[in-house]
ZAMARGU-4260 file (C-alpha; in steps of 0.2 Angstrom, whole numbers, plus 5000, padded with zeros to 4 digits):
<rodrens>
0) 5420/5130/5484 | 5412/5137/5500 | 5394/5141/5503 | 5387/5159/5505 | 5383/5155/5523
5) 5401/5149/5526 | 5408/5165/5518 | 5397/5176/5529 | 5403/5166/5545 | 5421/5170/5540
10) 5417/5188/5535 | 5411/5190/5553 | 5427/5182/5560 | 5438/5194/5550 | 5427/5208/5558
15) 5430/5201/5575 | 5448/5198/5573 | 5450/5216/5566 | 5457/5210/5550 | 5458/5218/5533
20) 5463/5212/5516 | 5477/5220/5505 | 5478/5218/5486 | 5493/5225/5477 | 5490/5227/5459
25) 5500/5232/5443 | 5493/5229/5425 | 5482/5214/5430 | 5467/5219/5419 | 5463/5201/5415
30) 5461/5195/5434 | 5459/5210/5446 | 5440/5212/5445 | 5437/5193/5449 | 5450/5194/5463
35) 5442/5209/5471 | 5425/5201/5469 | 5430/5185/5477 | 5439/5193/5492 | 5424/5204/5495
40) 5414/5189/5498 | 5425/5186/5514 | 5430/5203/5519 | 5421/5220/5522 | 5438/5230/5523
45) 5448/5228/5508 | 5463/5239/5503 | 5468/5239/5485 | 5485/5247/5480 | 5486/5252/5462
50) 5505/5253/5459 | 5505/5264/5444 | 5495/5253/5432 | 5496/5258/5413 | 5484/5245/5406
55) 5465/5245/5409 | 5467/5241/5428 | 5464/5259/5433 | 5447/5260/5424 | 5442/5243/5431
60) 5446/5248/5449 | 5435/5264/5447 | 5420/5252/5447 | 5425/5246/5465 | 5428/5263/5472
65) 5413/5262/5484 | 5417/5245/5490 | 5436/5245/5493 | 5449/5258/5500 | 5458/5262/5484
70) 5476/5269/5484 | 5483/5274/5467 | 5499/5283/5462 | 5511/5284/5448 | 5523/5279/5441
75) 5525/5260/5446 | 5536/5259/5461 | 5537/5240/5464 | 5527/5227/5474 | 5537/5230/5489
80) 5531/5249/5490 | 5514/5243/5486 | 5514/5231/5500 | 5522/5244/5512 | 5509/5257/5507
85) 5494/5245/5510 | 5502/5239/5527 | 5504/5257/5532 | 5486/5261/5528 | 5480/5246/5538
90) 5490/5252/5553 | 5483/5269/5551 | 5466/5262/5552 | 5471/5252/5568 | 5469/5235/5560
95) 5477/5221/5570 | 5479/5209/5555 | 5480/5211/5536 | 5479/5197/5524 | 5489/5200/5507
100) 5484/5192/5491 | 5491/5194/5474 | 5480/5200/5460 | 5486/5189/5446 | 5473/5176/5450
105) 5485/5162/5456 | 5478/5163/5474 | 5460/5158/5479 | 5450/5169/5491 | 5442/5153/5497
110) 5458/5149/5506 | 5456/5165/5517 | 5447/5154/5530 | 5463/5144/5532 | 5472/5159/5538
115) 5458/5164/5550 | 5457/5147/5557 | 5476/5147/5560 | 5477/5164/5568 | 5463/5160/5580
120) 5474/5145/5586 | 5490/5155/5586 | 5487/5174/5588 | 5499/5187/5583 | 5509/5176/5571
125) 5515/5179/5553 | 5507/5166/5542 | 5514/5161/5525 | 5503/5152/5513 | 5513/5137/5507
130) 5510/5132/5489 | 5512/5115/5481 | 5528/5118/5472 | 5527/5102/5462 | 5510/5104/5454
135) 5507/5106/5436 | 5512/5122/5427 | 5523/5127/5441 | 5538/5137/5433 | 5555/5128/5435
140) 5563/5145/5440 | 5550/5147/5454 | 5555/5131/5462 | 5574/5134/5461 | 5571/5152/5468
145) 5560/5147/5482 | 5573/5133/5488 | 5586/5146/5487 | 5576/5158/5497 | 5571/5145/5510
150) 5589/5140/5513 | 5594/5158/5517 | 5578/5162/5528 | 5582/5146/5538 | 5600/5152/5541
155) 5595/5170/5545 | 5581/5165/5557 | 5582/5147/5562 | 5565/5144/5555 | 5561/5131/5542
160) 5547/5136/5530 | 5542/5127/5514 | 5538/5142/5504 | 5546/5159/5508 | 5541/5168/5492
165) 5522/5166/5493 | 5512/5182/5492 | 5497/5175/5501 | 5500/5180/5519 | 5493/5186/5535
170) 5503/5199/5544 | 5501/5205/5562 | 5502/5223/5557 | 5499/5230/5574 | 5515/5222/5580
175) 5525/5229/5565 | 5522/5247/5567 | 5540/5251/5573 | 5548/5241/5560 | 5559/5250/5546
180) 5561/5243/5528 | 5571/5249/5514 | 5567/5237/5499 | 5555/5241/5486 | 5552/5226/5474
185) 5549/5208/5477 | 5563/5206/5489 | 5552/5215/5502 | 5543/5199/5506 | 5559/5192/5512
190) 5564/5207/5522 | 5548/5208/5531 | 5548/5190/5536 | 5566/5190/5542 | 5564/5206/5552
195) 5547/5200/5560 | 5556/5184/5565 | 5570/5194/5573 | 5557/5204/5583 | 5551/5188/5590
200) 5535/5187/5580 | 5532/5168/5576 | 5532/5164/5557 | 5522/5148/5552 | 5516/5141/5536
205) 5498/5135/5531 | 5495/5125/5515 | 5485/5134/5501 | 5480/5130/5484 | 5487/5139/5469
210) 5483/5141/5450 | 5496/5143/5437 | 5490/5147/5419 | 5499/5138/5405 | 5513/5147/5395
215) 5510/5165/5389 | 5492/5165/5398 | 5501/5168/5415 | 5505/5187/5418 | 5520/5190/5429
220) 5530/5205/5432 | 5545/5196/5440 | 5561/5200/5431 | 5572/5184/5434 | 5589/5193/5431
225) 5586/5210/5440 | 5574/5203/5454 | 5585/5188/5458 | 5600/5199/5459 | 5591/5211/5471
230) 5585/5196/5482 | 5603/5190/5482 | 5610/5207/5488 | 5597/5208/5501 | 5601/5190/5507
235) 5620/5195/5508 | 5615/5210/5519 | 5604/5200/5530 | 5616/5186/5532 | 5630/5199/5538
240) 5618/5206/5550 | 5613/5189/5556 | 5631/5185/5560 | 5636/5201/5567 | 5620/5206/5576
245) 5606/5194/5577 | 5615/5178/5582 | 5626/5186/5595 | 5611/5195/5602 | 5601/5180/5603
250) 5615/5171/5611 | 5617/5184/5625 | 5598/5184/5628 | 5597/5166/5629 | 5610/5166/5643
255) 5606/5161/5661 | 5615/5154/5676 | 5608/5137/5673 | 5612/5135/5654 | 5629/5143/5656
260) 5633/5130/5670 | 5626/5116/5659 | 5636/5122/5644 | 5653/5123/5654 | 5650/5106/5661
265) 5646/5098/5645 | 5660/5106/5634 | 5673/5112/5646 | 5672/5100/5660 | 5669/5084/5650
270) 5682/5071/5656 | 5681/5062/5639 | 5689/5077/5630 | 5707/5082/5633 | 5712/5099/5640
275) 5723/5102/5625 | 5709/5099/5613 | 5697/5111/5622 | 5711/5124/5623 | 5714/5122/5604
280) 5696/5125/5601 | 5696/5141/5611 | 5712/5146/5602 | 5705/5142/5585 | 5689/5151/5588
285) 5697/5167/5594 | 5708/5166/5578 | 5694/5164/5567 | 5684/5178/5576 | 5698/5191/5572
290) 5704/5186/5555 | 5698/5199/5542 | 5684/5189/5534 | 5669/5200/5542 | 5652/5192/5540
295) 5659/5174/5537 | 5670/5172/5552 | 5657/5161/5562 | 5652/5150/5548 | 5670/5148/5542
300) 5675/5143/5560 | 5662/5130/5561 | 5665/5122/5544 | 5684/5121/5548 | 5681/5115/5566
305) 5671/5101/5558 | 5686/5095/5547 | 5699/5098/5561 | 5688/5088/5573 | 5688/5101/5586
310) 5673/5104/5598 | 5662/5115/5587 | 5652/5122/5602 | 5668/5129/5610 | 5675/5135/5593
315) 5658/5144/5590 | 5658/5152/5607 | 5676/5158/5605 | 5673/5165/5588 | 5660/5177/5596
320) 5674/5188/5601 | 5670/5198/5585 | 5652/5203/5592 | 5649/5222/5587 | 5654/5229/5604
325) 5671/5221/5602 | 5674/5226/5584 | 5682/5244/5587 | 5694/5236/5599 | 5699/5222/5587
330) 5701/5234/5572 | 5712/5245/5583 | 5722/5231/5589 | 5725/5224/5572 | 5730/5242/5565
335) 5742/5244/5580 | 5749/5227/5577 | 5752/5230/5559 | 5761/5246/5563 | 5773/5237/5575
340) 5776/5222/5563 | 5779/5233/5547 | 5788/5247/5556 | 5777/5260/5548 | 5769/5275/5555
345) 5750/5275/5554 | 5743/5293/5553 | 5739/5299/5570 | 5721/5303/5564 | 5717/5285/5565
350) 5719/5285/5583 | 5713/5302/5587 | 5696/5298/5579 | 5693/5287/5595 | 5691/5268/5596
355) 5672/5270/5598 | 5670/5279/5581 | 5669/5264/5570 | 5665/5274/5554 | 5680/5285/5556
360) 5691/5269/5559 | 5685/5261/5543 | 5687/5277/5533 | 5705/5278/5538 | 5708/5260/5536
365) 5705/5261/5518 | 5721/5270/5516 | 5730/5257/5527 | 5722/5241/5521 | 5738/5232/5519
370) 5744/5236/5537 | 5727/5231/5544 | 5727/5214/5535 | 5744/5209/5540 | 5741/5216/5558
375) 5725/5207/5560 | 5733/5190/5555 | 5747/5193/5568 | 5735/5200/5581 | 5723/5185/5578
380) 5738/5172/5581 | 5743/5182/5596 | 5726/5182/5604 | 5723/5164/5599 | 5739/5159/5609
385) 5735/5170/5624 | 5717/5164/5625 | 5722/5146/5622 | 5735/5146/5635 | 5724/5154/5648
390) 5710/5141/5644 | 5723/5127/5646 | 5729/5134/5663 | 5712/5137/5670 | 5706/5120/5664
395) 5721/5111/5672 | 5717/5120/5689 | 5699/5116/5688 | 5702/5098/5683 | 5712/5095/5698
400) 5699/5103/5709 | 5686/5091/5701 | 5697/5076/5704 | 5699/5081/5722 | 5680/5084/5725
405) 5676/5067/5716 | 5688/5058/5728 | 5680/5067/5743 | 5662/5064/5737 | 5658/5082/5735
410) 5652/5093/5720 | 5662/5107/5712
</rodrens>
């Protein structure tokens, strides 16, 4: 428990940092008054979002109208909408940061200084309050759901967090003004983290305390079946975007003359690995990048490369042939190959739509799905052989030059 003097010090720090606190609430009549009172001890600017409460919450909030910025609407729209509404208000008021805290009493306002201390050390970061998931009364389903969410967040962003489902956070809202979101329930807290990471905003954890009431005393609006399904659908969508957009873009942005040279020397000019093995890696990667398993090509390629004992770096690089700018050409090539192999005439409209019109190609492809699948497999094999052969010839030539240079004592 912090002293009144300590609370005043941190209240001033929030002012200096231009930070507000957002409290979303829905049917929390038992806890909302205490949560707001505790938060007001640390913050002058508090935004409370009444997400269509149907219990006595609305009446309780009226007693705080002169102390908080109250936003009310009906009917209930979900936690995601409440958070988005609060964040939008904070941005309209030109706050740099906003701390969000749940209104069910599980979080302690006394942990607000933890976020302030961390943001002073690392400005413009998104800070997630990490709960102790092994403490007493922690619901088992929460532990499983959090581990599930942590895994996918790490895959989608490369960032390892111990608690991706905590509602106690500090958002750098000034940096999030151009972001667009589409989720409305609990899954928003995952979407906003992933998109922040993709925009280059650091995402870091801090340890916080948490209180879970026993049994029926705890009020939660999380619906395990429906909300877990929504989270799973969101993760599927974000994973597909990760494979088709985020990872390729990050790969391209990370390219430089130095690291390209280092990669080629390490994986393609390595004398300890045969030219045939390297060429096979390229061929297999190209094959996996073209086969019609969109969204899972890269991961599948790496898994199979491991079991086939191929160079995973080479396979992964070659599989990037399916990056978004190449997709129209790969689809066109697969459809044309399917036409040639099966001897069937594909409607001229497929090609009249133009290879840059991805939506038109996909719409027409529904009618010719069989031709596309057959064609893509044959096309994948043909391109794999072509790229594998080119790689083999090039590496054979380069290998001879390297050998000559070594004998002459010069560099390539």
